[in-house]
Every structure is written in C-alpha cells, then in structure tokens.
PLY file of the C-alpha trace (Angstrom):
ply
format ascii 1.0
element vertex 80
property float x
property float y
property float z
element edge 79
property int vertex1
property int vertex2
end_header
20.43 -21.14 -10.39
17.53 -21.69 -8.00
17.92 -18.17 -6.53
17.86 -16.62 -10.01
14.69 -18.47 -10.93
13.08 -17.64 -7.60
13.84 -13.94 -8.06
12.33 -14.02 -11.55
9.15 -15.68 -10.27
8.87 -13.12 -7.48
9.22 -10.28 -9.99
6.58 -11.84 -12.24
4.15 -12.25 -9.31
4.68 -8.61 -8.28
4.13 -7.38 -11.85
0.97 -9.46 -12.25
-0.37 -8.32 -8.86
0.21 -4.63 -9.62
-1.37 -4.89 -13.05
-4.37 -6.67 -11.51
-4.67 -3.93 -8.87
-4.55 -1.23 -11.55
-7.19 -3.02 -13.65
-9.34 -3.45 -10.55
-9.20 0.25 -9.73
-10.15 1.18 -13.30
-12.97 -1.39 -13.31
-14.30 -0.01 -10.02
-14.20 3.55 -11.39
-16.14 2.41 -14.47
-18.77 0.64 -12.36
-19.21 3.75 -10.21
-19.71 5.86 -13.35
-16.40 7.70 -12.95
-13.88 8.16 -15.70
-10.58 6.32 -15.64
-8.91 9.73 -15.33
-10.34 9.91 -11.80
-8.00 7.07 -10.79
-4.58 8.44 -9.89
-1.19 6.92 -9.27
-1.63 7.77 -5.60
-4.74 5.55 -5.52
-2.70 2.64 -6.84
0.14 3.30 -4.37
-2.25 3.28 -1.42
-4.07 0.20 -2.71
-0.77 -1.64 -3.24
0.33 -0.66 0.27
-2.72 -2.46 1.59
-1.48 -5.57 -0.23
2.03 -5.09 1.22
3.59 -4.11 -2.11
6.01 -1.19 -2.20
5.70 1.00 -5.29
6.58 4.61 -6.06
4.40 7.12 -7.92
6.32 6.86 -11.18
5.99 3.11 -11.35
2.34 3.32 -10.33
1.66 5.74 -13.18
3.26 3.31 -15.63
1.07 0.45 -14.40
-2.06 2.62 -14.65
-1.11 3.66 -18.17
-0.55 0.01 -19.14
-3.93 -0.94 -17.68
-5.64 1.91 -19.54
-4.03 0.91 -22.83
-5.05 -2.73 -22.33
-8.64 -1.49 -21.92
-8.44 0.41 -25.22
-8.04 3.87 -23.71
-5.20 6.30 -24.14
-2.47 6.60 -21.55
-2.51 9.87 -19.66
0.58 11.96 -19.06
1.78 12.02 -15.47
1.25 15.36 -13.78
3.95 16.61 -11.47
0 1
1 2
2 3
3 4
4 5
5 6
6 7
7 8
8 9
9 10
10 11
11 12
12 13
13 14
14 15
15 16
16 17
17 18
18 19
19 20
20 21
21 22
22 23
23 24
24 25
25 26
26 27
27 28
28 29
29 30
30 31
31 32
32 33
33 34
34 35
35 36
36 37
37 38
38 39
39 40
40 41
41 42
42 43
43 44
44 45
45 46
46 47
47 48
48 49
49 50
50 51
51 52
52 53
53 54
54 55
55 56
56 57
57 58
58 59
59 60
60 61
61 62
62 63
63 64
64 65
65 66
66 67
67 68
68 69
69 70
70 71
71 72
72 73
73 74
74 75
75 76
76 77
77 78
78 79
C-alpha cells in the first residue's frame, strides 16, 4: 500500500513540475514579447532535462497545449 501511494505522489510531483515548466516557458515568451507559438515542445524537453525529468516530444506537446489552454489560448497542433 505504501509503494502504491508513493508512486502516485511521485507521478503527481512530476506532472506538477512539468506543467510549471511549461507555464514558465510561456510566461518568459510573453515577457520577451514573443508569441506562445514560439515555444516548442523541444524547448520544454530541453528545459525538463535540465531539471532531470525525462519526457518525450509528444508528452511535452501535450503539456504545452494544456498550459496554453489554461492561459486562455488555443492549443496548437503538433507538427511532425
């Protein structure tokens, strides 16, 4: 039971950290007068790598889309 709860907490921390990273990248783009479309999934992957979080491009795009929607923007379609 403890292992199950521990795994859930770890997943929640990872999710919260990635969403915070995505929001931070979008906030930084806004402050530098760039559009949120200038922030790519690759930016989030490299930023997460610096925080020792492994993430692939597909998952990074989903987190960026979620962050954009939470800011009132529209989610962009991932480009291949």
